C-alpha positions as CSV (number, residue, x, y, z in Angstrom):
1,X,108.8,157.4,93.2
2,X,107.5,160.5,91.4
3,X,104.5,162.5,92.5
4,X,102.4,161.2,89.6
5,X,103.1,157.6,90.3
6,X,102.4,158.2,94.0
7,X,99.0,159.6,93.3
8,X,98.2,156.6,91.0
9,X,99.2,154.1,93.7
10,X,97.8,155.7,96.8
11,X,96.7,152.3,98.2
12,X,100.2,151.0,98.3
13,X,102.2,154.2,99.0
14,X,104.0,154.2,102.4
15,X,105.7,157.0,104.4
16,X,109.2,155.7,103.6
17,X,108.4,156.0,99.9
18,X,107.7,159.7,100.0
19,X,110.5,161.8,98.5
20,X,111.4,165.5,99.0
21,X,112.6,167.8,96.3
22,X,114.5,170.0,98.8
23,X,116.1,168.7,102.0
24,X,117.1,171.0,104.8
25,X,119.8,168.5,105.8
26,X,121.7,169.3,102.6
27,X,122.3,172.8,104.1
28,X,122.9,171.7,107.6
29,X,122.8,168.1,108.9
30,X,121.3,169.3,112.2
31,X,118.1,170.2,110.3
32,X,117.4,166.6,109.4
33,X,114.4,166.6,111.8
34,X,112.8,169.2,109.5
35,X,113.1,166.8,106.6
36,X,111.3,164.1,108.6
37,X,108.5,166.5,109.5
38,X,108.2,167.7,105.8
39,X,108.1,164.1,104.6
40,X,105.4,163.2,107.1
41,X,103.5,166.4,106.2
42,X,103.6,165.5,102.5
43,X,102.4,162.0,103.3
44,X,99.6,163.1,105.6
45,X,98.4,165.7,103.0
46,X,98.3,163.0,100.3
47,X,96.4,160.6,102.5
48,X,93.9,163.3,103.5
49,X,93.2,164.3,99.9
50,X,92.9,160.6,98.9
51,X,91.2,159.1,101.9
52,X,88.9,161.8,103.2
53,X,85.5,161.6,101.7
54,X,82.1,163.1,102.1
55,X,81.7,161.9,105.7
56,X,85.0,163.5,106.9
57,X,84.4,166.8,105.2
58,X,80.8,166.8,106.4
59,X,82.1,166.4,110.0
60,X,84.4,169.4,109.4
61,X,81.5,171.4,107.9
62,X,79.2,170.6,110.9
63,X,81.9,171.7,113.3
64,X,82.4,175.1,111.5
65,X,78.6,175.5,111.5
66,X,78.4,174.9,115.2
67,X,81.2,177.5,115.8
68,X,79.5,180.2,113.7
69,X,76.0,179.6,115.1
70,X,77.4,179.9,118.6
71,X,79.6,183.0,118.1
72,X,78.0,185.2,115.5
73,X,74.4,186.5,115.9
74,X,74.0,187.2,112.2
75,X,73.1,190.8,112.6
76,X,70.6,190.3,115.5
77,X,72.8,192.4,117.8
78,X,72.5,190.2,120.9
79,X,76.2,189.5,121.2
80,X,77.4,192.8,119.8
81,X,75.2,194.7,122.2
82,X,76.4,192.8,125.2
83,X,73.0,191.6,126.3
84,X,71.5,192.3,129.8
85,X,74.3,192.3,132.4
86,X,71.8,191.9,135.2
87,X,70.6,188.5,134.1
88,X,72.6,185.3,133.8
89,X,72.3,181.6,133.6
90,X,68.8,180.2,133.1
91,X,67.2,183.6,133.7
92,X,69.4,185.2,131.0
93,X,68.4,182.5,128.5
94,X,64.7,183.2,129.0
95,X,65.2,186.9,128.1
96,X,67.2,186.2,124.9
97,X,65.9,187.5,121.6
98,X,63.9,184.7,120.0
99,X,66.2,184.5,117.0
100,X,69.3,184.5,119.3
101,X,67.8,181.6,121.3
102,X,67.1,179.7,118.1
103,X,70.7,180.2,117.0
104,X,71.9,179.0,120.4
105,X,69.8,175.8,120.3
106,X,70.9,175.2,116.7
107,X,74.6,175.5,117.8
108,X,74.0,173.0,120.6
109,X,72.4,170.6,118.1
110,X,75.2,171.0,115.7
111,X,77.8,170.3,118.4
112,X,75.9,167.1,119.3
113,X,75.8,166.0,115.7
114,X,79.5,166.8,115.3
115,X,80.4,164.5,118.3
116,X,78.1,161.7,117.1
117,X,79.6,161.8,113.7
118,X,83.1,161.5,115.2
119,X,82.0,158.5,117.3
120,X,80.4,156.8,114.3
121,X,83.3,157.4,111.9
122,X,86.2,156.6,114.2
123,X,85.1,153.8,116.5
124,X,88.5,152.7,117.8
125,X,89.2,156.3,119.1
126,X,85.9,156.7,121.0
127,X,87.4,156.3,124.4
128,X,90.3,158.7,123.7
129,X,87.9,161.1,122.0
130,X,85.9,161.3,125.3
131,X,89.1,162.3,127.1
132,X,89.8,165.0,124.6
133,X,86.3,166.5,124.8
134,X,86.4,166.4,128.6
135,X,89.8,168.2,128.6
136,X,88.6,170.8,126.1
137,X,85.5,171.6,128.1
138,X,87.6,171.8,131.3
139,X,89.9,174.4,129.7
140,X,86.9,176.5,128.6
141,X,85.4,176.3,132.1
142,X,88.7,177.4,133.7
143,X,88.9,180.5,131.5
144,X,85.2,181.4,132.0
145,X,85.6,181.2,135.8
146,X,88.8,183.3,135.7
147,X,87.2,186.1,133.5
148,X,84.0,186.0,135.6
149,X,86.2,186.9,138.7
150,X,88.4,189.4,136.8
151,X,87.0,190.7,133.4
152,X,90.2,192.6,132.7
153,X,92.4,189.5,133.1
154,X,95.4,189.2,132.6
155,X,95.7,192.6,134.1
156,X,96.5,192.5,137.9
157,X,97.1,188.7,137.5
158,X,98.3,186.8,140.5
159,X,98.9,183.2,141.3
160,X,95.5,183.0,143.0
161,X,93.7,184.3,139.9
162,X,95.8,182.0,137.6
163,X,95.0,178.9,139.8
164,X,91.9,177.8,137.8
165,X,93.7,178.0,134.5
166,X,96.7,176.2,135.8
167,X,94.6,173.5,137.4
168,X,92.5,172.8,134.2
169,X,95.7,172.8,132.1
170,X,97.2,170.2,134.4
171,X,94.1,168.0,133.9
172,X,94.2,168.7,130.2
173,X,97.9,167.8,129.9
174,X,97.4,164.6,131.8
175,X,94.4,163.5,129.7
176,X,96.1,164.3,126.4
177,X,99.7,163.3,127.0
178,X,99.4,160.5,129.5
179,X,96.2,158.9,128.3
180,X,95.5,159.7,124.6
181,X,99.1,160.1,123.3
182,X,100.4,157.1,125.3
183,X,97.5,154.9,124.2
184,X,98.1,155.6,120.5
185,X,101.9,155.2,120.7
186,X,101.8,152.0,122.7
187,X,99.2,150.5,120.4
188,X,101.4,151.6,117.5
189,X,104.3,149.7,119.1
190,X,102.1,146.6,119.4
191,X,101.2,146.8,115.8
192,X,104.7,147.1,114.5
193,X,106.1,144.4,116.8
194,X,103.4,141.9,116.1
195,X,102.3,142.6,112.5
196,X,105.7,143.6,111.0
197,X,108.0,141.1,112.5
198,X,110.5,139.9,109.9
199,X,113.8,138.0,109.8
200,X,115.4,140.9,108.0
201,X,116.0,143.8,110.4
202,X,116.0,146.3,107.5
203,X,112.3,145.4,106.9
204,X,111.5,146.0,110.6
205,X,113.3,149.3,110.6
206,X,111.3,150.4,107.5
207,X,108.1,149.4,109.3
208,X,109.0,151.7,112.3
209,X,109.6,154.5,109.8
210,X,106.3,153.9,108.1
211,X,104.5,154.1,111.4
212,X,106.1,157.3,112.7
213,X,103.9,159.5,114.8
214,X,106.1,162.6,114.9
215,X,103.8,164.9,112.9
216,X,100.7,163.4,114.6
217,X,102.2,164.2,118.0
218,X,103.1,167.7,116.9
219,X,99.5,168.2,115.7
220,X,98.3,167.1,119.1
221,X,100.4,169.7,120.8
222,X,99.3,172.4,118.4
223,X,95.7,171.5,119.1
224,X,96.2,171.8,122.9
225,X,97.7,175.3,122.3
226,X,94.8,176.3,120.1
227,X,92.2,175.1,122.7
228,X,93.8,177.5,125.2
229,X,93.9,180.4,122.7
230,X,90.2,180.1,121.5
231,X,89.0,179.5,125.1
232,X,90.9,182.7,126.3
233,X,89.7,184.8,123.3
234,X,86.1,183.7,123.6
235,X,86.0,184.4,127.3
236,X,87.8,187.7,126.8
237,X,85.4,188.9,124.1
238,X,82.3,188.1,126.3
239,X,84.0,189.8,129.4
240,X,84.6,193.0,127.4
241,X,81.1,193.4,126.0
242,X,79.8,195.3,124.1
243,X,82.1,194.4,121.2
244,X,83.4,197.2,119.1
245,X,81.9,197.4,115.6
246,X,85.4,198.1,114.3
247,X,86.8,194.7,115.3
248,X,89.5,193.2,113.1
249,X,90.8,189.7,112.6
250,X,93.3,190.4,115.4
251,X,90.6,191.1,118.0
252,X,89.2,188.5,120.3
253,X,86.0,187.3,118.5
254,X,87.8,186.8,115.2
255,X,90.8,185.2,116.9
256,X,88.3,182.7,118.4
257,X,86.8,181.9,115.0
258,X,90.1,181.4,113.3
259,X,91.7,179.3,116.1
260,X,88.6,177.2,116.8
261,X,88.1,176.3,113.1
262,X,91.7,175.2,112.8
263,X,91.4,173.2,116.0
264,X,88.3,171.4,114.6
265,X,90.3,170.3,111.6
266,X,93.2,169.1,113.8
267,X,90.8,167.3,116.1
268,X,89.4,165.3,113.1
269,X,93.0,164.6,111.9
270,X,94.0,163.4,115.4
271,X,91.3,160.8,115.7
272,X,91.4,159.9,111.9
273,X,95.1,159.0,111.6
274,X,95.2,156.1,114.1
275,X,92.1,154.7,112.5
276,X,93.7,155.1,109.1
277,X,96.9,153.2,110.3
278,X,94.8,150.4,111.9
279,X,92.7,149.8,108.8
280,X,89.4,147.9,109.2
281,X,90.3,146.0,112.4
282,X,87.8,146.5,115.2
283,X,90.3,147.2,118.1
284,X,90.4,149.7,120.9
285,X,93.3,152.0,121.2
286,X,94.5,151.6,124.8
287,X,97.6,152.0,127.0
288,X,99.4,148.9,128.1
289,X,98.1,149.4,131.7
290,X,94.5,149.7,130.4
291,X,94.8,146.5,128.5
292,X,96.0,144.7,131.7
293,X,93.1,146.2,133.7
294,X,90.5,145.2,131.1
295,X,91.8,141.7,131.0
296,X,93.1,141.9,127.4
297,X,96.3,140.2,126.3
298,X,99.3,142.4,126.8
299,X,100.8,142.4,123.4
300,X,103.6,144.8,124.1
301,X,106.8,142.9,124.6
302,X,108.5,144.0,127.8
303,X,111.4,141.5,127.6
304,X,113.1,139.2,125.1
305,X,111.0,136.1,124.2
306,X,112.2,132.7,123.1
307,X,111.1,131.2,119.8
308,X,108.6,128.3,119.9
309,X,108.4,125.6,117.2
310,X,105.0,126.0,115.5
311,X,104.8,122.2,115.1
312,X,105.6,120.8,118.5
313,X,105.5,124.0,120.6
314,X,109.0,123.4,122.0
315,X,111.4,126.3,122.6
316,X,114.0,126.9,119.8
317,X,117.2,128.9,119.6
318,X,115.6,132.0,118.0
319,X,115.1,135.1,120.2
320,X,113.0,138.2,119.6
321,X,113.9,141.4,121.5
322,X,111.7,144.2,122.7
323,X,111.9,146.0,119.4
324,X,110.8,143.0,117.4
325,X,114.3,142.1,116.1
326,X,115.0,138.4,115.7
327,X,118.4,136.9,116.3
328,X,119.7,133.3,116.0
329,X,123.0,131.6,116.8
330,X,125.2,130.6,113.9
331,X,124.4,127.0,112.8
332,X,128.2,126.3,112.5
333,X,128.6,126.7,116.3
334,X,131.2,129.4,115.9
335,X,129.6,131.4,118.7
336,X,128.3,134.1,116.4
337,X,124.8,135.6,116.7
338,X,122.9,137.7,114.3
339,X,119.7,138.4,112.4
340,X,118.5,135.6,110.0
341,X,119.8,136.1,106.4
342,X,122.7,138.3,107.5
343,X,126.4,137.4,107.5
344,X,127.9,136.0,110.7
345,X,130.4,138.4,112.2
346,X,132.7,135.5,113.3
347,X,132.8,132.9,110.5
348,X,131.4,135.2,107.8
349,X,128.8,132.6,106.6
350,X,125.2,133.5,106.0
351,X,122.8,132.9,108.9
352,X,119.8,130.7,107.9
353,X,116.3,132.0,107.5
354,X,114.8,128.6,108.4
355,X,115.6,126.5,111.5
356,X,115.4,122.8,112.4
357,X,113.6,122.0,115.6
358,X,115.7,119.7,117.8
359,X,112.6,118.0,119.2
360,X,110.5,117.2,116.1
361,X,113.1,117.9,113.4
362,X,110.7,120.1,111.5
363,X,112.2,122.8,109.2
364,X,110.2,126.0,109.4
365,X,110.8,129.7,108.8
366,X,112.2,131.5,111.9
367,X,109.5,134.2,111.8
368,X,106.8,131.5,112.4
369,X,108.4,130.7,115.8
370,X,106.9,133.9,117.3
371,X,103.2,134.4,117.9
372,X,101.4,137.1,115.9
373,X,98.5,138.4,118.0
374,X,95.8,140.5,116.4
375,X,96.8,144.0,117.2
376,X,97.1,147.4,115.5
């Protein structure tokens, strides 16, 4: 499919339909993983340009505004001058320049609006968004505490001084990798197994490719790194006050601005993509364990399941494995087993796509013998 036809048919385009003009695997087969990333990058870019509207870009704009209002005093000189070193906390806030205090309050309001917008726009990711925000705040507190004890950090760094950063990163990693990432991937598995079950294994394989989360997972990892970078750079710039008037883009305040703005975009992308894949269904993205605890039906298949006749509810010969692949025995009793519609490996006859129930003698499609729960 050409780029032009892809753009005209954005509603029907799938990841597996995206083509690449240049493939790294043509040079070296080991670089095939780069082709997959480039294919997903092209797909994500097209979907962002086509699906993101005023609301998504307004969220991004509010996030940038919150960052600027909180890190740049617009010529007032409060941040550049370093403030009063003898006052901190509530006392320090009371002695701020009036305009600086106003910018601080506006920044706080902008952050609140930013989070509210995310909650409104991406309802199925609300629970995971809370974990991401908690982890991000924990990282910043860890760096602030470290620089408060040692303004010249990482000079004379030791295990004891690194302990707060290590601790908050362990918490951050657990929340992101073992809660958010696991919840999204397991919900994706439920979606593919239940919604894309098909007698033809090639169709199921294509569905798994269409629902790949490689680039999304990579973006999540990059976001975690950026959170550490802008937390370190912001704490460093405050610890080294007053800031030099000759600061460049490679100095700490500018590094904070660049990394934090990129991280805001990635954060929106991280919570948007699962919502985009789910569509309009009102489902929560949870891990398998969370579904069990909350009393919801565990849709992730942990073992092979036997087909059930949709008419009389008796078990049939069809079997669905943990990846959603359906197999049936050959109707000519040759001992062969395979996917419906494929050729039997023993007698070389085509396996049927419909099956007769031994109990009620009904003839139904094999895919209808497996329940299809509402899931992502």
